[in-house]
C-alpha positions in Angstrom: 25.8 -32.9 82.1 25.0 -31.2 85.5 27.3 -28.3 84.7 25.1 -27.3 81.6 22.7 -25.6 83.9 25.3 -22.8 84.3 25.2 -22.0 80.6 22.0 -19.9 80.9 23.0 -17.4 78.1 23.6 -20.2 75.6 21.8 -19.7 72.2 22.9 -23.0 70.4 23.4 -26.4 72.0 24.6 -29.4 70.0 25.3 -32.7 71.8 26.3 -35.9 69.9 26.5 -39.4 71.3 23.9 -38.7 73.9 23.0 -41.6 76.1 19.4 -41.9 77.1 20.1 -42.1 80.8 21.3 -38.5 80.7 18.3 -37.0 79.1 16.4 -36.2 82.3 19.4 -34.2 83.6 19.8 -32.5 80.2 16.1 -31.6 80.1 16.4 -29.9 83.6 19.3 -27.9 82.3 17.5 -26.9 79.0 14.6 -25.5 81.0 17.1 -23.0 82.6 18.5 -21.8 79.2 16.2 -18.9 78.6 17.9 -17.7 75.5 18.3 -21.1 73.7 17.2 -20.9 70.1 18.7 -24.0 68.5 18.9 -27.5 70.1 20.4 -30.4 68.2 20.7 -33.8 69.9 22.1 -37.0 68.5 21.7 -40.3 70.4 24.7 -42.6 70.9 22.8 -45.4 69.2 19.5 -46.2 67.5 18.5 -48.1 70.6 18.7 -45.0 72.8 15.4 -43.2 73.0 15.8 -39.6 73.9 12.8 -38.7 76.1 12.3 -34.9 76.0 8.9 -35.1 77.6 10.4 -34.0 81.0 10.9 -30.5 79.6 7.9 -28.9 81.3 8.8 -25.4 80.1 10.9 -25.2 76.9 12.9 -22.1 76.4 10.6 -19.4 75.0 12.9 -18.5 72.1 13.6 -22.1 71.0 13.1 -22.1 67.2 14.7 -25.3 66.1 14.9 -28.7 67.6 16.6 -31.2 65.3 15.6 -34.9 65.2 17.2 -37.8 63.3 15.4 -41.1 63.6 13.0 -43.5 62.0 9.9 -42.7 64.2 8.9 -39.7 66.2 6.4 -40.3 69.0 4.8 -37.5 70.9 3.3 -39.0 74.0 0.1 -37.9 75.9 0.6 -34.6 77.7 3.6 -33.8 75.5 4.2 -30.1 74.5 1.0 -28.8 76.2 1.5 -25.1 75.1 3.0 -25.5 71.7 1.0 -23.8 68.9 3.4 -24.2 65.9 5.4 -27.3 65.1 7.6 -27.3 62.1 9.4 -30.6 61.2 11.6 -30.0 58.2 14.1 -32.2 56.4 13.5 -35.3 58.4 15.0 -37.6 55.7 15.1 -40.7 57.9 11.7 -40.4 59.4 9.2 -43.0 58.2 6.5 -42.7 61.0 4.9 -40.1 63.2 2.8 -41.1 66.2 0.8 -38.6 68.2 -1.0 -39.8 71.3 -4.4 -38.5 72.2 -3.8 -35.6 74.6 -0.5 -34.6 73.0 0.0 -31.2 71.5 -3.5 -30.0 72.7 -3.1 -26.4 71.6 -1.3 -27.1 68.3 -2.7 -24.8 65.5 -0.1 -25.1 62.8 1.9 -28.2 61.7 4.4 -28.1 58.9 6.1 -31.2 57.7 8.6 -32.1 55.0 10.4 -33.0 53.0 10.3 -36.5 54.5 10.6 -38.8 51.6 10.1 -42.0 53.6 6.8 -41.0 55.0 4.3 -42.8 52.8 1.0 -41.7 54.3 -0.5 -39.1 56.5 -0.3 -40.2 60.1 -3.6 -41.6 61.4 -3.0 -39.9 64.7 -3.4 -36.4 63.1 -7.1 -36.8 64.3 -5.9 -36.1 67.8 -4.9 -32.6 66.9 -8.3 -31.1 67.5 -7.2 -27.4 67.3 -5.2 -27.8 64.1 -6.1 -25.0 61.7 -3.2 -25.4 59.2 -1.4 -28.5 57.9 1.3 -27.7 55.4 3.4 -30.4 53.7 6.6 -29.5 51.8 8.2 -31.5 48.9 6.5 -34.7 49.8 6.4 -37.7 47.3 3.6 -37.7 44.7 2.1 -40.9 46.1 1.8 -39.3 49.5 0.1 -36.2 48.1 -2.3 -38.2 45.9 -3.5 -40.3 48.8 -4.7 -37.2 50.5 -6.7 -35.7 47.6 -10.5 -35.6 47.4 -11.1 -37.0 44.0 -14.8 -36.6 43.5 -16.8 -39.5 44.8 -13.6 -41.6 45.1 -11.3 -39.7 47.5 -7.8 -40.9 48.3 -7.3 -43.3 51.2 -5.9 -40.6 53.5 -8.4 -37.8 52.7 -10.6 -38.7 55.8 -7.6 -38.0 58.0 -7.4 -34.3 56.9 -10.9 -33.4 55.8 -11.6 -31.8 59.2 -8.6 -29.4 59.0 -9.6 -25.9 57.7 -6.4 -25.4 55.6 -4.3 -28.3 54.1 -1.5 -27.1 51.8 1.2 -28.7 49.7 4.3 -26.8 48.8 7.0 -27.5 46.3 10.4 -25.8 46.1 11.0 -23.8 43.0 14.1 -22.0 44.1 16.2 -21.6 47.2 13.7 -19.4 49.0 10.5 -19.9 46.9 7.7 -22.4 46.9 4.7 -23.1 44.8 1.8 -23.8 47.2 -1.5 -25.5 46.5 -4.6 -26.2 48.5 -5.9 -29.7 49.1 -7.9 -30.8 46.0 -6.9 -27.8 43.9 -7.0 -28.6 40.2 -3.5 -27.2 39.5 -2.1 -29.5 42.2 -3.8 -32.5 40.6 -2.4 -31.5 37.2 1.1 -31.2 38.7 0.8 -34.6 40.2 -0.2 -36.2 36.9 2.8 -34.8 35.1 
């Protein structure tokens, strides 16, 4: 793990069977990989929690961080400069927790498909600078819970009503999506069919 710091030109890093005790050393090496674009880490077991919070300065070209697990927890102070977070194809994810003070500059959050996530995370309220929340291919019940339905809004509507733009996208081809705004009549019609 200590020798990874020598790989400063690396663009893709994939490590499987990672033991939690090595994550601090790994994070120190990742900070030195200025050209890293893709990081994929797989823990040795479900009990190993990979704490990436020690990465103070993530590589500036990092575009993709893969995650496989049941719950994702971003702790207070986590990712202080991140403005865009895209979490795609997290099929095993069933919960997202965001501490107050985490992701303080986040402006855009894109999530989905994540078929096991049944409701909008309550902690979304901590993202005070969030301007865009975009969900992709989420289950109908998830989308329905977020809708403002006249005087009887869905149970999750209060979690997103302060966000200027809330969108729901559905795949219609390999590179195409139909996109609807929160509460749009075409979206409600689609959900009813």
